[in-house]
LUMKENU-453174 format. One record per residue: x, y, z of N, C-alpha, C, O in turn; residue in three letters; chain; residue number from 0. Coordinates in steps of 0.05 Angstrom, whole numbers. Layout:
N
[site [X Y Z] [X Y Z] [X Y Z] [X Y Z] "ALA" "A" NUM]
...
end
This chain:
271
[site [-159 279 351] [-146 277 325] [-117 273 329] [-105 285 347] "MET" "A" 0]
[site [-104 256 312] [-73 252 314] [-63 277 297] [-71 281 275] "TYR" "A" 1]
[site [-42 296 311] [-33 317 298] [-10 305 284] [7 290 295] "LYS" "A" 2]
[site [-9 315 253] [10 310 240] [34 329 240] [57 319 237] "LEU" "A" 3]
[site [31 354 242] [52 373 240] [75 368 256] [73 357 279] "LYS" "A" 4]
[site [96 374 245] [128 369 257] [131 336 256] [154 327 253] "ASP" "A" 5]
[site [113 322 257] [118 286 256] [135 283 237] [138 299 219] "LYS" "A" 6]
[site [148 258 240] [167 249 220] [152 223 208] [147 203 222] "VAL" "A" 7]
[site [146 225 182] [136 206 164] [155 192 146] [172 203 132] "ALA" "A" 8]
[site [151 171 146] [165 151 134] [150 141 104] [128 133 112] "VAL" "A" 9]
[site [151 139 84] [138 131 62] [158 109 45] [179 116 34] "ILE" "A" 10]
[site [149 88 45] [162 73 24] [144 69 -4] [119 72 -4] "THR" "A" 11]
[site [160 63 -29] [144 69 -52] [138 100 -59] [118 105 -72] "GLY" "A" 12]
[site [153 119 -53] [149 145 -53] [153 157 -82] [147 181 -88] "ALA" "A" 13]
[site [163 138 -101] [172 146 -127] [150 155 -146] [152 166 -167] "GLY" "A" 14]
[site [130 149 -134] [106 150 -156] [80 146 -141] [78 142 -116] "SER" "A" 15]
[site [59 147 -158] [32 141 -152] [27 151 -120] [35 172 -110] "GLY" "A" 16]
[site [11 131 -108] [1 141 -80] [23 146 -61] [17 162 -43] "ILE" "A" 17]
[site [49 135 -61] [71 149 -50] [83 173 -48] [93 185 -29] "GLY" "A" 18]
[site [78 179 -79] [85 206 -84] [62 227 -70] [68 243 -52] "ARG" "A" 19]
[site [35 224 -81] [19 239 -67] [16 242 -37] [7 262 -26] "ALA" "A" 20]
[site [23 219 -24] [24 223 3] [46 240 9] [42 259 24] "LEU" "A" 21]
[site [69 236 -2] [95 259 8] [85 286 -1] [96 304 11] "ALA" "A" 22]
[site [66 292 -20] [61 322 -23] [45 326 -4] [52 345 10] "LEU" "A" 23]
[site [23 315 4] [5 322 25] [15 320 48] [8 338 63] "GLN" "A" 24]
[site [30 305 58] [40 310 86] [61 322 91] [70 322 114] "LEU" "A" 25]
[site [73 334 72] [91 360 71] [69 385 71] [76 406 81] "ALA" "A" 26]
[site [49 383 63] [33 407 66] [21 403 92] [9 423 99] "ASN" "A" 27]
[site [21 383 109] [7 385 138] [30 392 156] [26 394 180] "LYS" "A" 28]
[site [53 395 147] [81 400 164] [97 381 170] [113 383 189] "GLY" "A" 29]
[site [94 355 155] [108 336 165] [140 333 155] [143 340 131] "CYS" "A" 30]
[site [163 325 169] [184 319 159] [183 294 146] [168 278 157] "ARG" "A" 31]
[site [197 285 122] [194 267 107] [222 245 111] [244 252 120] "LEU" "A" 32]
[site [215 222 104] [236 205 101] [225 181 79] [211 162 84] "ALA" "A" 33]
[site [235 187 56] [222 177 32] [244 156 19] [269 159 20] "LEU" "A" 34]
[site [232 137 8] [243 113 -7] [232 103 -24] [208 103 -28] "SER" "A" 35]
[site [250 91 -40] [236 74 -66] [257 58 -84] [278 70 -89] "ASP" "A" 36]
[site [256 34 -92] [273 20 -108] [282 38 -138] [303 34 -149] "VAL" "A" 37]
[site [265 55 -146] [269 73 -168] [276 98 -160] [262 113 -147] "ASN" "A" 38]
[site [303 103 -168] [319 125 -155] [311 152 -171] [311 174 -160] "GLU" "A" 39]
[site [303 151 -197] [298 169 -204] [270 182 -204] [265 206 -205] "ASP" "A" 40]
[site [248 158 -201] [225 170 -192] [223 180 -164] [207 198 -158] "GLY" "A" 41]
[site [242 169 -143] [240 183 -115] [255 213 -122] [246 233 -112] "LEU" "A" 42]
[site [280 213 -139] [289 240 -140] [267 266 -153] [269 290 -149] "ALA" "A" 43]
[site [248 252 -169] [230 267 -179] [207 278 -158] [196 300 -159] "GLU" "A" 44]
[site [203 263 -144] [182 267 -117] [192 288 -100] [180 307 -92] "THR" "A" 45]
[site [221 280 -94] [241 302 -78] [236 330 -91] [229 349 -77] "ALA" "A" 46]
[site [239 333 -117] [241 357 -134] [219 375 -128] [222 400 -127] "SER" "A" 47]
[site [191 360 -123] [165 369 -120] [155 384 -94] [135 397 -90] "MET" "A" 48]
[site [182 375 -75] [173 382 -42] [183 408 -39] [204 415 -49] "LEU" "A" 49]
[site [168 425 -23] [176 449 -12] [201 454 5] [214 475 7] "PRO" "A" 50]
[site [206 429 17] [233 425 27] [250 401 20] [238 381 11] "GLN" "A" 51]
[site [273 401 23] [285 374 18] [283 353 32] [295 355 53] "THR" "A" 52]
[site [269 327 30] [268 308 43] [292 291 49] [313 296 37] "PRO" "A" 53]
[site [290 273 63] [312 250 70] [304 227 48] [281 219 46] "PHE" "A" 54]
[site [324 218 33] [313 203 12] [337 176 13] [361 178 14] "THR" "A" 55]
[site [322 151 12] [341 128 5] [334 113 -19] [312 117 -29] "GLN" "A" 56]
[site [348 97 -30] [339 79 -53] [339 55 -30] [355 49 -12] "ARG" "A" 57]
[site [314 42 -37] [306 17 -17] [293 -3 -32] [276 3 -49] "LEU" "A" 58]
[site [300 -29 -28] [287 -49 -37] [276 -65 -7] [289 -77 10] "ASP" "A" 59]
[site [246 -60 -10] [233 -68 15] [231 -97 24] [225 -105 46] "VAL" "A" 60]
[site [237 -112 2] [242 -141 6] [269 -150 19] [272 -173 26] "ALA" "A" 61]
[site [287 -134 22] [315 -135 35] [312 -129 64] [309 -106 72] "ASP" "A" 62]
[site [313 -153 83] [310 -143 112] [329 -125 122] [326 -104 135] "ARG" "A" 63]
[site [352 -137 114] [377 -117 124] [377 -92 116] [387 -75 130] "GLU" "A" 64]
[site [367 -86 93] [367 -60 80] [345 -42 90] [345 -18 86] "ALA" "A" 65]
[site [326 -55 102] [297 -36 113] [314 -31 142] [318 -9 152] "VAL" "A" 66]
[site [321 -50 152] [330 -44 185] [349 -20 182] [345 0 196] "TYR" "A" 67]
[site [372 -20 162] [389 0 157] [376 25 153] [384 46 164] "ALA" "A" 68]
[site [354 25 136] [335 45 126] [328 59 158] [332 83 164] "HIS" "A" 69]
[site [317 40 176] [301 53 197] [323 66 219] [317 84 235] "ALA" "A" 70]
[site [353 54 216] [375 67 230] [383 92 220] [390 111 234] "ASP" "A" 71]
[site [382 92 200] [385 120 180] [368 139 186] [375 162 188] "ALA" "A" 72]
[site [343 130 189] [320 153 194] [324 167 221] [324 191 226] "VAL" "A" 73]
[site [327 144 240] [334 154 267] [354 169 270] [351 189 284] "GLN" "A" 74]
[site [383 163 258] [403 183 257] [394 215 246] [403 236 256] "ARG" "A" 75]
[site [380 215 228] [374 238 209] [349 253 226] [345 277 222] "GLU" "A" 76]
[site [333 241 244] [309 254 253] [310 253 287] [302 271 302] "PHE" "A" 77]
[site [320 233 292] [317 221 323] [297 201 326] [296 185 345] "GLY" "A" 78]
[site [279 201 305] [255 182 309] [241 179 285] [247 193 265] "THR" "A" 79]
[site [225 166 284] [198 168 266] [169 169 282] [164 163 305] "ALA" "A" 80]
[site [152 178 264] [126 173 287] [107 160 264] [96 140 272] "HIS" "A" 81]
[site [100 167 239] [83 154 217] [99 140 198] [116 151 184] "VAL" "A" 82]
[site [91 112 199] [104 96 183] [84 83 162] [66 70 171] "VAL" "A" 83]
[site [87 86 136] [71 81 118] [85 58 98] [99 68 80] "ILE" "A" 84]
[site [83 34 100] [93 15 81] [73 16 59] [52 2 59] "ASN" "A" 85]
[site [79 30 42] [64 33 14] [75 15 -14] [60 11 -34] "ASN" "A" 86]
[site [99 7 -13] [110 -3 -37] [96 -32 -39] [91 -49 -22] "ALA" "A" 87]
[site [92 -29 -72] [77 -56 -80] [80 -58 -108] [86 -39 -122] "GLY" "A" 88]
[site [75 -87 -116] [80 -95 -143] [53 -117 -146] [39 -126 -128] "VAL" "A" 89]
[site [53 -121 -173] [28 -136 -181] [39 -162 -201] [57 -162 -217] "ALA" "A" 90]
[site [22 -181 -194] [30 -201 -214] [1 -218 -224] [-12 -229 -206] "LEU" "A" 91]
[site [-6 -220 -248] [-24 -231 -257] [-21 -259 -273] [-14 -259 -296] "SER" "A" 92]
[site [-26 -281 -258] [-26 -310 -268] [-41 -331 -254] [-49 -324 -231] "GLN" "A" 93]
[site [-47 -350 -261] [-63 -368 -248] [-42 -381 -229] [-18 -379 -232] "THR" "A" 94]
[site [-55 -395 -211] [-41 -411 -190] [-24 -435 -200] [0 -441 -195] "ILE" "A" 95]
[site [-42 -447 -216] [-24 -472 -231] [-3 -463 -249] [15 -480 -252] "GLU" "A" 96]
[site [-3 -443 -260] [24 -435 -279] [38 -419 -267] [59 -413 -279] "ASP" "A" 97]
[site [33 -409 -243] [50 -390 -227] [79 -402 -224] [83 -425 -216] "MET" "A" 98]
[site [100 -384 -229] [124 -391 -222] [130 -383 -191] [122 -362 -181] "SER" "A" 99]
[site [146 -403 -175] [154 -399 -153] [167 -371 -146] [163 -358 -125] "TYR" "A" 100]
[site [187 -362 -170] [200 -337 -168] [179 -316 -176] [180 -295 -163] "ASP" "A" 101]
[site [165 -319 -190] [146 -298 -190] [130 -289 -161] [129 -267 -151] "ASP" "A" 102]
[site [120 -315 -151] [109 -311 -125] [116 -300 -105] [103 -286 -90] "PHE" "A" 103]
[site [146 -309 -104] [162 -306 -81] [178 -275 -89] [195 -267 -73] "GLU" "A" 104]
[site [172 -260 -111] [185 -232 -117] [157 -217 -104] [158 -197 -90] "TRP" "A" 105]
[site [134 -229 -111] [112 -210 -104] [109 -209 -72] [104 -188 -60] "LEU" "A" 106]
[site [111 -235 -58] [110 -238 -31] [134 -214 -16] [132 -196 1] "MET" "A" 107]
[site [152 -223 -27] [174 -208 -17] [173 -176 -10] [185 -164 8] "GLY" "A" 108]
[site [155 -167 -29] [154 -135 -31] [127 -131 -19] [125 -112 -3] "ILE" "A" 109]
[site [107 -145 -22] [80 -141 -12] [69 -145 16] [52 -134 29] "ASN" "A" 110]
[site [88 -170 20] [80 -175 48] [105 -177 67] [104 -170 90] "PHE" "A" 111]
[site [125 -184 58] [149 -187 76] [158 -155 81] [167 -146 102] "TRP" "A" 112]
[site [154 -140 57] [165 -106 60] [145 -95 81] [154 -78 96] "GLY" "A" 113]
[site [121 -102 84] [106 -93 105] [116 -103 133] [120 -89 153] "VAL" "A" 114]
[site [119 -127 132] [132 -138 157] [158 -125 167] [161 -113 188] "VAL" "A" 115]
[site [177 -129 147] [202 -113 158] [200 -85 166] [214 -76 184] "TYR" "A" 116]
[site [178 -66 150] [180 -39 150] [168 -39 184] [178 -25 201] "GLY" "A" 117]
[site [145 -57 190] [136 -50 214] [150 -61 236] [144 -53 258] "THR" "A" 118]
[site [167 -78 235] [181 -87 259] [209 -72 258] [221 -74 279] "LYS" "A" 119]
[site [222 -58 236] [239 -41 241] [235 -12 252] [253 0 263] "ALA" "A" 120]
[site [211 -3 248] [206 20 259] [189 20 289] [188 39 304] "PHE" "A" 121]
[site [176 -5 292] [161 -6 314] [170 1 341] [156 14 357] "LEU" "A" 122]
[site [201 -10 346] [214 -2 370] [215 28 373] [215 35 397] "PRO" "A" 123]
[site [216 44 358] [220 75 358] [193 84 368] [191 96 390] "MET" "A" 124]
[site [171 78 354] [142 84 362] [136 77 390] [126 94 406] "LEU" "A" 125]
[site [142 49 398] [137 38 421] [151 56 447] [142 59 470] "ARG" "A" 126]
[site [173 65 437] [192 78 463] [185 102 469] [192 110 491] "ALA" "A" 127]
[site [168 121 450] [161 144 453] [128 146 462] [116 164 473] "GLN" "A" 128]
[site [119 125 455] [87 118 459] [70 136 442] [50 148 449] "ASP" "A" 129]
[site [82 133 416] [67 157 395] [70 144 366] [91 134 357] "ASP" "A" 130]
[site [50 145 354] [60 141 321] [38 120 312] [22 108 327] "GLY" "A" 131]
[site [41 118 288] [19 98 277] [40 82 249] [57 91 234] "ALA" "A" 132]
[site [30 59 252] [38 37 227] [12 38 206] [-12 32 211] "ILE" "A" 133]
[site [21 45 185] [-1 51 169] [10 26 142] [33 29 132] "VAL" "A" 134]
[site [-8 1 134] [0 -17 122] [-21 -19 98] [-46 -20 100] "ASN" "A" 135]
[site [-6 -18 76] [-26 -19 51] [-38 -46 40] [-25 -60 24] "LEU" "A" 136]
[site [-59 -52 48] [-72 -79 35] [-84 -68 12] [-74 -50 -1] "SER" "A" 137]
[site [-108 -80 8] [-123 -76 -18] [-154 -85 -14] [-160 -100 4] "SER" "A" 138]
[site [-171 -75 -31] [-199 -92 -39] [-187 -116 -42] [-197 -133 -27] "ILE" "A" 139]
[site [-172 -122 -52] [-162 -152 -58] [-147 -167 -31] [-136 -189 -30] "PHE" "A" 140]
[site [-151 -146 -9] [-145 -163 16] [-174 -173 30] [-178 -183 52] "GLY" "A" 141]
[site [-189 -168 14] [-227 -167 22] [-240 -194 2] [-250 -215 11] "ILE" "A" 142]
[site [-237 -188 -19] [-249 -201 -47] [-229 -215 -60] [-206 -211 -52] "ILE" "A" 143]
[site [-233 -230 -80] [-217 -245 -94] [-225 -247 -126] [-248 -250 -133] "THR" "A" 144]
[site [-205 -246 -143] [-208 -254 -173] [-189 -275 -183] [-169 -281 -170] "LEU" "A" 145]
[site [-196 -285 -205] [-179 -303 -213] [-152 -294 -225] [-153 -273 -238] "PRO" "A" 146]
[site [-128 -305 -225] [-100 -294 -235] [-92 -276 -214] [-75 -259 -219] "THR" "A" 147]
[site [-101 -277 -193] [-95 -256 -171] [-83 -270 -144] [-78 -256 -124] "GLN" "A" 148]
[site [-80 -297 -145] [-72 -305 -122] [-47 -306 -106] [-44 -318 -85] "GLY" "A" 149]
[site [-30 -292 -119] [-4 -284 -106] [-11 -260 -90] [-2 -257 -67] "ALA" "A" 150]
[site [-27 -243 -102] [-31 -208 -96] [-48 -220 -73] [-36 -219 -51] "TYR" "A" 151]
[site [-70 -231 -73] [-94 -239 -54] [-74 -251 -31] [-77 -240 -10] "HIS" "A" 152]
[site [-57 -269 -32] [-44 -279 -11] [-30 -260 2] [-32 -261 27] "ALA" "A" 153]
[site [-18 -243 -7] [1 -218 7] [-20 -203 19] [-18 -198 43] "ALA" "A" 154]
[site [-42 -193 4] [-57 -171 18] [-76 -182 36] [-80 -165 54] "LYS" "A" 155]
[site [-88 -202 39] [-103 -219 54] [-84 -221 81] [-95 -221 103] "PHE" "A" 156]
[site [-56 -224 79] [-38 -227 97] [-32 -204 112] [-30 -205 136] "ALA" "A" 157]
[site [-29 -181 96] [-22 -158 107] [-51 -149 127] [-49 -145 151] "VAL" "A" 158]
[site [-70 -148 115] [-96 -146 131] [-96 -161 161] [-100 -149 182] "ARG" "A" 159]
[site [-93 -184 159] [-92 -204 181] [-64 -192 204] [-68 -191 228] "GLY" "A" 160]
[site [-43 -186 193] [-19 -179 203] [-27 -152 218] [-24 -149 242] "PHE" "A" 161]
[site [-37 -135 204] [-44 -106 212] [-65 -101 235] [-65 -84 253] "THR" "A" 162]
[site [-85 -123 229] [-112 -122 249] [-99 -131 270] [-103 -119 291] "GLU" "A" 163]
[site [-81 -152 272] [-65 -166 298] [-52 -150 311] [-54 -149 335] "THR" "A" 164]
[site [-39 -136 299] [-20 -112 309] [-42 -92 320] [-39 -84 343] "LEU" "A" 165]
[site [-60 -86 310] [-76 -63 328] [-86 -70 351] [-86 -55 370] "ARG" "A" 166]
[site [-96 -97 351] [-103 -106 375] [-84 -106 402] [-90 -102 426] "GLN" "A" 167]
[site [-54 -113 388] [-32 -117 409] [-25 -91 416] [-8 -90 433] "GLU" "A" 168]
[site [-34 -69 405] [-22 -41 411] [-48 -26 424] [-45 -2 429] "LEU" "A" 169]
[site [-74 -40 431] [-90 -29 443] [-84 -17 472] [-75 -34 488] "ALA" "A" 170]
[site [-86 7 482] [-85 16 505] [-59 36 504] [-54 53 521] "GLY" "A" 171]
[site [-45 33 484] [-17 46 480] [-21 75 461] [-44 81 455] "THR" "A" 172]
[site [-2 90 455] [1 110 442] [5 108 414] [6 126 397] "GLY" "A" 173]
[site [7 87 412] [15 77 378] [-9 63 364] [-16 44 377] "VAL" "A" 174]
[site [-21 66 347] [-39 50 333] [-31 45 300] [-15 55 284] "PHE" "A" 175]
[site [-51 23 299] [-45 15 267] [-70 15 251] [-92 10 260] "ALA" "A" 176]
[site [-61 23 222] [-84 29 201] [-77 8 177] [-56 5 164] "VAL" "A" 177]
[site [-102 -5 174] [-102 -23 149] [-120 -7 128] [-142 2 132] "SER" "A" 178]
[site [-101 -6 103] [-116 11 81] [-121 -6 54] [-104 -18 41] "ILE" "A" 179]
[site [-147 -3 49] [-156 -18 27] [-169 -3 3] [-191 7 1] "HIS" "A" 180]
[site [-145 -2 -17] [-160 17 -39] [-171 -1 -59] [-166 -25 -59] "PRO" "A" 181]
[site [-186 12 -74] [-195 -3 -98] [-179 7 -119] [-157 17 -115] "GLY" "A" 182]
[site [-191 5 -148] [-175 15 -171] [-167 43 -170] [-183 62 -171] "GLY" "A" 183]
[site [-138 47 -166] [-129 70 -166] [-110 77 -188] [-92 61 -193] "ILE" "A" 184]
[site [-114 100 -202] [-98 108 -228] [-69 114 -221] [-60 136 -214] "LYS" "A" 185]
[site [-54 83 -223] [-24 88 -220] [-13 67 -240] [-26 53 -255] "THR" "A" 186]
[site [9 66 -238] [24 48 -257] [31 19 -249] [50 5 -257] "ASN" "A" 187]
[site [13 15 -232] [18 -16 -218] [14 -39 -237] [28 -59 -238] "ILE" "A" 188]
[site [-12 -31 -255] [-16 -51 -275] [4 -55 -293] [14 -76 -301] "ALA" "A" 189]
[site [11 -28 -302] [32 -32 -326] [63 -41 -317] [78 -52 -333] "ARG" "A" 190]
[site [67 -38 -296] [92 -48 -287] [91 -76 -275] [111 -87 -266] "SER" "A" 191]
[site [63 -90 -277] [59 -113 -266] [77 -136 -282] [79 -135 -306] "ALA" "A" 192]
[site [90 -158 -268] [87 -185 -288] [62 -196 -295] [45 -204 -279] "ARG" "A" 193]
[site [58 -196 -322] [33 -199 -333] [35 -225 -344] [56 -231 -355] "PHE" "A" 194]
[site [14 -243 -344] [15 -268 -364] [-12 -275 -377] [-14 -282 -401] "TYR" "A" 195]
[site [-36 -272 -355] [-61 -273 -366] [-82 -253 -348] [-74 -245 -326] "VAL" "A" 196]
[site [-97 -248 -353] [-121 -229 -343] [-144 -248 -329] [-151 -270 -337] "SER" "A" 197]
[site [-153 -235 -307] [-177 -246 -290] [-198 -258 -310] [-213 -276 -302] "PRO" "A" 198]
[site [-198 -248 -338] [-216 -258 -357] [-208 -273 -372] [-222 -279 -391] "THR" "A" 199]
[site [-183 -286 -371] [-168 -303 -392] [-157 -288 -418] [-152 -299 -439] "GLY" "A" 200]
[site [-156 -260 -414] [-142 -246 -441] [-114 -248 -434] [-106 -247 -410] "ASP" "A" 201]
[site [-99 -251 -454] [-68 -251 -454] [-58 -223 -470] [-33 -219 -472] "LYS" "A" 202]
[site [-76 -204 -482] [-69 -182 -490] [-64 -158 -468] [-82 -144 -458] "ASP" "A" 203]
[site [-37 -156 -465] [-33 -137 -437] [-40 -108 -445] [-48 -93 -427] "ARG" "A" 204]
[site [-37 -101 -466] [-50 -75 -472] [-75 -73 -470] [-81 -52 -460] "GLU" "A" 205]
[site [-95 -87 -476] [-122 -91 -475] [-130 -88 -444] [-145 -71 -435] "LYS" "A" 206]
[site [-115 -107 -429] [-117 -115 -402] [-110 -83 -381] [-122 -75 -361] "THR" "A" 207]
[site [-90 -72 -396] [-83 -44 -381] [-104 -26 -390] [-109 -10 -372] "ASN" "A" 208]
[site [-119 -23 -412] [-140 -7 -418] [-162 -8 -401] [-173 13 -394] "GLN" "A" 209]
[site [-169 -38 -394] [-189 -40 -378] [-191 -34 -352] [-211 -26 -339] "ASP" "A" 210]
[site [-158 -39 -342] [-157 -26 -314] [-160 5 -316] [-167 15 -295] "PHE" "A" 211]
[site [-157 19 -332] [-155 46 -334] [-184 55 -336] [-191 78 -331] "ASP" "A" 212]
[site [-202 33 -343] [-228 44 -345] [-244 36 -314] [-266 46 -310] "LYS" "A" 213]
[site [-235 20 -298] [-238 11 -275] [-232 23 -257] [-249 27 -239] "LEU" "A" 214]
[site [-204 36 -254] [-191 54 -235] [-204 81 -241] [-200 95 -261] "ALA" "A" 215]
[site [-221 87 -221] [-236 113 -219] [-224 130 -199] [-234 152 -197] "ARG" "A" 216]
[site [-207 123 -183] [-196 140 -159] [-167 149 -166] [-152 134 -179] "THR" "A" 217]
[site [-160 170 -159] [-135 187 -166] [-116 179 -140] [-124 172 -118] "THR" "A" 218]
[site [-94 181 -147] [-72 175 -124] [-76 201 -106] [-70 197 -82] "PRO" "A" 219]
[site [-83 220 -111] [-89 247 -95] [-110 245 -79] [-108 255 -56] "GLU" "A" 220]
[site [-130 233 -87] [-158 225 -75] [-147 203 -55] [-152 207 -31] "GLN" "A" 221]
[site [-132 181 -63] [-127 158 -42] [-109 169 -19] [-113 159 3] "ALA" "A" 222]
[site [-89 189 -19] [-73 197 -5] [-87 212 16] [-80 209 39] "ALA" "A" 223]
[site [-111 232 8] [-124 251 22] [-138 229 43] [-138 230 68] "ALA" "A" 224]
[site [-150 207 25] [-163 188 48] [-148 172 69] [-157 167 92] "ALA" "A" 225]
[site [-121 164 60] [-106 152 79] [-98 172 102] [-95 164 125] "ILE" "A" 226]
[site [-94 197 96] [-86 213 119] [-105 222 137] [-100 229 160] "ILE" "A" 227]
[site [-129 224 125] [-154 228 143] [-158 208 162] [-166 212 185] "ASP" "A" 228]
[site [-151 178 148] [-154 158 166] [-135 158 191] [-140 150 214] "GLY" "A" 229]
[site [-106 170 178] [-87 166 205] [-96 192 224] [-94 187 248] "ILE" "A" 230]
[site [-104 215 219] [-113 239 231] [-139 226 252] [-141 233 276] "GLU" "A" 231]
[site [-155 208 241] [-177 199 260] [-174 172 273] [-192 161 286] "HIS" "A" 232]
[site [-147 162 269] [-139 141 281] [-164 113 274] [-176 97 290] "LYS" "A" 233]
[site [-165 117 244] [-185 94 234] [-172 65 234] [-149 62 226] "ARG" "A" 234]
[site [-185 46 242] [-171 18 239] [-170 8 210] [-152 -7 202] "PRO" "A" 235]
[site [-188 16 194] [-192 6 164] [-203 29 150] [-224 41 156] "ARG" "A" 236]
[site [-188 34 131] [-198 54 111] [-202 44 80] [-183 37 66] "VAL" "A" 237]
[site [-226 44 72] [-231 36 43] [-231 59 27] [-242 80 35] "LEU" "A" 238]
[site [-217 56 3] [-213 80 -12] [-227 71 -37] [-221 50 -48] "ILE" "A" 239]
[site [-245 89 -48] [-257 94 -75] [-286 79 -68] [-287 63 -49] "GLY" "A" 240]
[site [-306 84 -84] [-331 73 -87] [-331 48 -93] [-349 33 -86] "GLY" "A" 241]
[site [-308 37 -111] [-315 11 -118] [-301 -13 -92] [-305 -37 -90] "ASP" "A" 242]
[site [-285 4 -77] [-272 -16 -52] [-298 -14 -32] [-303 -34 -18] "ALA" "A" 243]
[site [-313 7 -31] [-337 2 -6] [-361 -11 -16] [-376 -21 0] "LYS" "A" 244]
[site [-366 -11 -44] [-389 -26 -49] [-379 -60 -46] [-393 -77 -35] "LEU" "A" 245]
[site [-355 -65 -58] [-343 -95 -62] [-341 -102 -32] [-350 -124 -24] "LEU" "A" 246]
[site [-331 -86 -16] [-332 -95 16] [-363 -102 24] [-367 -125 33] "ASP" "A" 247]
[site [-381 -87 22] [-409 -90 27] [-414 -113 12] [-423 -131 27] "LYS" "A" 248]
[site [-411 -120 -15] [-417 -139 -28] [-412 -170 -16] [-429 -187 -11] "VAL" "A" 249]
[site [-380 -170 -11] [-369 -193 7] [-381 -194 32] [-376 -215 44] "GLN" "A" 250]
[site [-396 -177 44] [-406 -183 73] [-434 -196 71] [-444 -212 87] "ARG" "A" 251]
[site [-447 -184 45] [-473 -195 42] [-477 -226 30] [-493 -243 38] "TRP" "A" 252]
[site [-453 -229 5] [-455 -252 -7] [-427 -270 2] [-413 -275 -17] "MET" "A" 253]
[site [-420 -276 22] [-392 -285 24] [-384 -308 9] [-360 -312 5] "PRO" "A" 254]
[site [-404 -327 -2] [-398 -350 -17] [-402 -344 -42] [-386 -354 -58] "GLU" "A" 255]
[site [-420 -329 -52] [-428 -323 -83] [-420 -295 -92] [-430 -287 -113] "SER" "A" 256]
[site [-406 -282 -80] [-399 -254 -90] [-380 -253 -112] [-377 -234 -127] "TYR" "A" 257]
[site [-363 -279 -113] [-349 -274 -145] [-368 -278 -167] [-361 -266 -187] "PRO" "A" 258]
[site [-386 -290 -168] [-404 -284 -197] [-412 -257 -201] [-417 -249 -224] "LYS" "A" 259]
[site [-416 -238 -174] [-427 -209 -181] [-402 -198 -186] [-403 -181 -204] "LEU" "A" 260]
[site [-377 -202 -173] [-353 -187 -178] [-348 -194 -210] [-342 -175 -225] "VAL" "A" 261]
[site [-350 -217 -220] [-344 -223 -250] [-359 -206 -267] [-349 -194 -286] "SER" "A" 262]
[site [-389 -205 -257] [-403 -185 -275] [-394 -157 -280] [-394 -145 -301] "LYS" "A" 263]
[site [-386 -146 -251] [-377 -124 -250] [-349 -114 -266] [-343 -91 -274] "PHE" "A" 264]
[site [-333 -138 -268] [-310 -130 -285] [-316 -130 -314] [-307 -113 -329] "VAL" "A" 265]
[site [-333 -150 -324] [-337 -149 -347] [-355 -125 -361] [-354 -120 -385] "GLU" "A" 266]
[site [-369 -115 -347] [-390 -89 -344] [-363 -68 -350] [-364 -55 -370] "LEU" "A" 267]
[site [-339 -65 -331] [-322 -45 -336] [-306 -47 -356] [-290 -28 -360] "GLY" "A" 268]
[site [-306 -69 -372] [-289 -68 -398] [-305 -64 -422] [-294 -68 -444] "ARG" "A" 269]
[site [-331 -58 -420] [-347 -49 -444] [-345 -18 -445] [-356 -5 -463] "ARG" "A" 270]
end
């Protein structure tokens, strides 16, 4: 098992949701924490909940220079990093035909390039000490698809491929990569999304948020516990939630026809 006590854990998107839950649980594991978020108020709230004061910085993960500066700051503060969790993410619900390039680039900047920057900024530290983990948040939407989620799928499929390739390249070293695939998690990602139309064609944002709440059965705390277990056991892929595990199987069994079944699953969840 990978021992987390006294390790330096870096978490982006730590101001709420899974990132906050990870910070709390990793603190209980004895980790020293470097936390970041673009939301300074949320980040401060997370810090106030911890038993020891973490290192915190406001960070826009879509800004490459800022991510590298954050890595330098973490190295100055702790000397190194061990577990890097690229968790920050946003959502966009719009058809590919009507999606603006501004919206597409905004999502890719955070959900994909933020992962790339976080990986490449911290990887030299991990490789130099031959010890550590790169943990990248993909999604069940990096395995299956739905209408209006084209940008999100593009980013999360890319994160999956990027992380799986990194894992192969790190084989035989003391550094490993973990690809995380949550299903529906009870966070504010849907409420903070850029929303235009739902996968079912509904333009009522509040109704769509209510539908998401019905489908999101897994808590951030449960998700964080699964991620930490995956790190400790060096699992290459972590599926989070019964929905993610079921949909992964459905995609394997029905690679061409699964969208019909997934659509029925979504419809049932709205009732």
